[in-house]
N, C-alpha and C positions, 0 to 999 in steps of 0.2 A: 239494729232494730230499736225503734223507740215506740213507746205506747203513750197515748194522750187521750184525754177526754175531749169530746168535740162539743164546743160551746157555741160555735157559729158554723152553720152548714155552708159548705162550698160545693161547687159543681163536681170537683174531683171526689169528695166524700160521697156525695150523692150517688155519682156513677159507680164508685167502689161497692157501695151497699147494695146497688141493683145487680152488681156482677156477683157479689158473694151470697146474697140470699138464696138464689136457686141451687147453690151448691150445698146448702143446709137442708132445704126441703123443696121438693119439686112442685109442691102445692101452695107454694107462698103466693099471696095475693100481690098484684103489682102495687108498689109503694109509690105514692105520689110525693113530689118534692115538698108540697105543703105540709103533708102529714109527717114527713121526717123532720121538717123544721120545727113543728109542734113538739115532737119527741125531744129534740135537742134543747128546746127553750124550757121544757117542763123541769120543775124542781124534783120530781120524783122519778125521772128516767135519766139514766147516765150511759151515754154511748161512748165506748172506748174502741179506739182503732189501733192497730199495729201497723207500722210502716217501716220499710227497709230504708237504708241510708239514702237511697236515690228517690225517697218520698213516695215509692210505690206502696199503696195500701194493700196489705196482704191478709188482714184479719180484723175481726171485730167481736165485740160482745156487748150486751146491754145489762145493766143492773137496774131493776125497778125497785123502788122502795115504798112503803106504805106504813101508816100507823094504825094500829088497832088496839083494843083495850089490853091485850096481852103483851103489848110492845111494839117496837119498830121491826118490821120484817123486811127482808130483801130477797129478790128472786133474780137469779141470773138466767138470762135468755139469749138466744140467737148467737151462740158461741160458734164461729166458723172461721177456719183458716183456709186460704186459697189452696185448691187441690195441688197446685205446682209447688207449694211450700210446706206441705204437711210432713210430719216426721222430723222436723228440725227444731222442736221446742218452743215454737211460737205460741202455740195454744197454752202451754204450761205457763209462759210469761204472761200472757193475757189474763189468765185466771189469777196468778199470784198478785198481779197489779190490782185486779178487782177485789180480791180478798183484803189486801192492804187498804184499798179505798173504803171498803166496808168497816173494817176495824177503826179506821181513823174517823169515821163518822158515827161511831157508837153502836154500830149494828153487831149484835151478838150471835145471830143465826142467820144463815143464808141458804137458800134452797135452789135447786135446779132439777130439771128433768131431762132424760135423754132416752132416745130409743135404744132398746137393746141391740138393734143391728149396728150401732155405732160403737163397735167393740173398743177401738183405740180411745175414743172419747170417754167411754165408762171406766176403762182401766185408768186413765189420767185422773179423773174425778176421785176414784177410790185412793190412788197414790197421794192425792192432796188432802185426804182425810174425810172426804164426803162418805157418808154411810147410806147404804141403800135402805130406805124406809119401807115398812110393810104398810101400805095404804093403797086405796083405790083412788085413781085420778079420773075424774068424769069431765066430759066435754059435751057442751050443747052448742050446736051451731044455730044461731038466731037468724040466719040469712033467709 
């Protein structure tokens, strides 16, 4: 397996993202190719994919970075490994790759959220050193 950052969107990557996103959340909005191209081109979004030796994309995650007065922050989003490949360590490898990327870019803290029902994912995050924060996360749908 190899992991790489997507710098230029291909049809294969776009189709893989469309296939993987519903496995993460059934209420994901349909992602247009144009929107994904904008994400890939953004300096503050970093899309990483995991692919098998046969070039089949079996996982992805995104790191978003932003600068605020208290420092550069990073957020991991959309961590998903194809259902057929779960339990083989690919999610761990994706996360380790992302953490190395963050460190090499001077990011000292990285956050993520995960639904409590994603038991294996939550266990993995804790094994990698993520600590459950006591906070309230709010959402406002502006649609």
